[in-house]
N, C-alpha and C positions, 0 to 999 in steps of 0.2 A: 504494500499500500504506500503510495507516495505521501510524503510529509505534507500536512496541511499547516498553514501558518497562522499563528496567533499574533496579531499586529496591533499594539496600542497606538492610538492616533492622538497626537497632541496638537490641538489648535493653539496657535501662538499669536498674541497681540501685544505690541509694545514690550516684547521680551519676556512675557509671562504666558504660562499655560492658562487658557480660559475654556469654559464650557458653558453651553446654554441649551435652549430648546428651539429646534427649527432654525438654528444659526443665529438666534437673538437672545436677549436677556442673559448676557454673559456674566459669569462669576469667575473669580480668580481660583486657579487650581494648582499653583505652585511654579517653581523654577523648572524650565524645560530640561536642562542638562541633568539636574538632580532627579527629576521624575523619570527621565529616560534611563538613568543608571539603576534605579529601583527595578524597572521593568526588565532591563538587561540581566540583572542578577536573579530575577525571578523566573527566567526562562523564555522570555519573549523571542519569537523567531525573527522578528523584524520590528523596526520602529518607524512611524510616519509622523513627520512634522508638516503642518499646514499653516503657513504664515497668512493669517486672515487680515492682517493690516494691508499686506499686498501692495505696497507702493515703493517706488524706487528710492524714495527718501529714507525708507526704513530697511533697505536691502542689506546694508552693512550689519544691522542688528541680527538678522537671521543668519548671516554668514558667520558671525562670531559665535552664535549659539551652536551652529553645526560644528565648528572647529572645537569648541569646548566639549560638546557631546561625544565626538569621535575619540577624544582623549580618554574618555571614561567607559565607552560602550564598544562592544565588539560584534554586535549583530548588524546586519545590513540596515542602512538608514535611507528612507525615501523622504524627499523634501519637495514641497510644492507651495503655491500661493504667489500670484503676481508674476509668474514666469512668462515673459513676453518675447524674449530674444535668445539667440544663440549664445550671446554673452552671458545672460542670466544663467543658462544651463551650465556653461563652462565654469563660471565662478562657483556655483554650488558644488560641482564635481571636484573642483580644486580644493574647496573647503572641507571635503571629506564625504559628501553625499555619495551613496552608491547608485541611487536612482533619482530621477527628477520627475515630479508629477505636474502635468500640464492640464489646465482646465479651460478657462475663458479663451486663451489664445488658440486652443485647438478648434474652437468654434468660430472665432473671428478671422483667423488667418488659415485658409484652406491648405496652404503650402508649408505651414510651420512644422507639423509633425514629420512630414517627409524630409524636410531640410535637417531636422534634428536627428532623425534616425540615420540618415546618410552620413552625418558628421560623427555622431557618437555611438551609433549602433542601437539596434532595437532593445537590447537587453537592459539599457538604463533609461529608456523613455516610457513613462507611464502616462496614460490618459485618465484623468479623474472625471467622472460623469455624475453631476448632480441631477438626479431624476425625480420627477414629480408626476403623479397621476393626474391627468386632466379629464379623463372620462373612463368609463368602465373598461375600455379596451385599449387605451392609449397612454403611454408614458412619454413625457416630453423632457428634453434636456433644458435645464435652467442654468443661469450663471448669476454672478454677483450675490453669492450666498443664498441661492434659491429664490431670489426676488425678481429676476428678469427672465421672461420667457424667450426662448429662441425659435420656437415653432418647429424644432427638429425632433423627429421621432427617435427615441433612445436606441432601438434596435438597429435602425438604418444608420444612425450616427456611429455606433460601435463597429458595425461592419465596415464603414468608411475608414475609421481609424485603423482597423486591421489592415486594410488595403494600402494604407500610407506607411505602414511599417511599425506601428506601435507595438511594444513588447508585452504590455499588460494593461488591464483595465481595472480601475477602482470604481465601483458603482455604489453611490450613496443615495439612499432614499431620503430626500429632504423632508417628506411628510413624517418620517419616523425618527429623525435625528433628535436625540436627547430625551425622547418621551418615554422610553422604557417599554415600548410596545412594538413587537416584532412584525415585520412584513409577512404577508401570507406566502404559502408555498407556490401557488400558481404563478405569480409574476416571477418568482425566483427560478422556477422551472423554465419559464419562457426565456428569460434572459440567458440562462445557462445553455439552453438548446441552440440559441442563435449565435452565441459568442464562442469563437474557436480559440481565443487567446486565454492565457491565465487570467482568472477572474476573481477579484476580491470584493466582498460585500461589506458595507457598513450602514448602520442606521437601526436603532432600536434593539440591538442585541443585549439581552439582559439575563441569559441563563445558558447553562450547558446544553439544554435541549435545543435552543436556537442554533448553537454552534454545530451540534450534531446534525441538524437539518441541512445546514450548509454543506457539511461533509457528505451526507447522503445524496445531495444534489450535485456533487462533484465540483463544488467551489474550491478554489485553491487557498483561500484564507478568509479570516474574519477580522475586520477592522473595528476595534472596540475602543470606546472612550469613556463616557460618563461613569459606567459601573466600575471601571478600573480606577479612575481618578478619585472617586469618592468611596472607594473600598467596599463596594457592594459585591464585587467579585474579585478574585485574585488569580494571577496566571498560574501559580503553583497548583491550585485546585483544578483549574481548567485543564492543565496538562495531565493531571492524574486521571481525570475523567476521560480524556482522549486516549490515554494509554489503555484504559479498560475497554473502550470501544474497539481499539485496534486488536486487543487480545481476543475479544469476542469474535471479531471477524476472522482472525487466523484460526480459531478453534472450530468455526462452523464447517 
């Protein structure tokens, strides 16, 4: 059985970890490097930083945080937020990021993902998709923290990103972000069936059962934030549960 990744997601604003509901009502959740070290030592498979300040004026802040984190942590680090240029990607990789997550620029600049993968390789270019349900049968790509509609169908957009060379997709349900209520299996099955790339899901994960559902549906990882930051779940227990699942599968 291929290893499935448990990935703490740290939203960063003005140099601090923050967390809220549906990307708003943010509260402070600690120092990013220190939080990352805790997750590193607890057995996280990867760590994801999202710079939600996302402005060039604050770019040096996130670069310094990345450098500080990689001195303490030894798991792969994905960093995103406000990545608009080849230079942004290069600076993050030089600072120590293993992968760079691209969101708005993947929507607004149709050539950006292709340019990025041609220069740096698909293995380090991730496309983050903020998805919102707009009717019973349609999920749409949103930007600007889930506030701006793009009119783009999620499944069509993911297929396009794959054709441009993206190496991985992070799919986040805006509707479920921070509310502690998990998305249904039907949309997860649909997303997984249409996406051929490694696929990570985030949004409303609040139990080992949720994580097991993702594994059952062949997702490659779970992006988790609120319940980890506020100690409602911990990685050690998550990993113990996953170990039991693997053992049961082997013994069947």
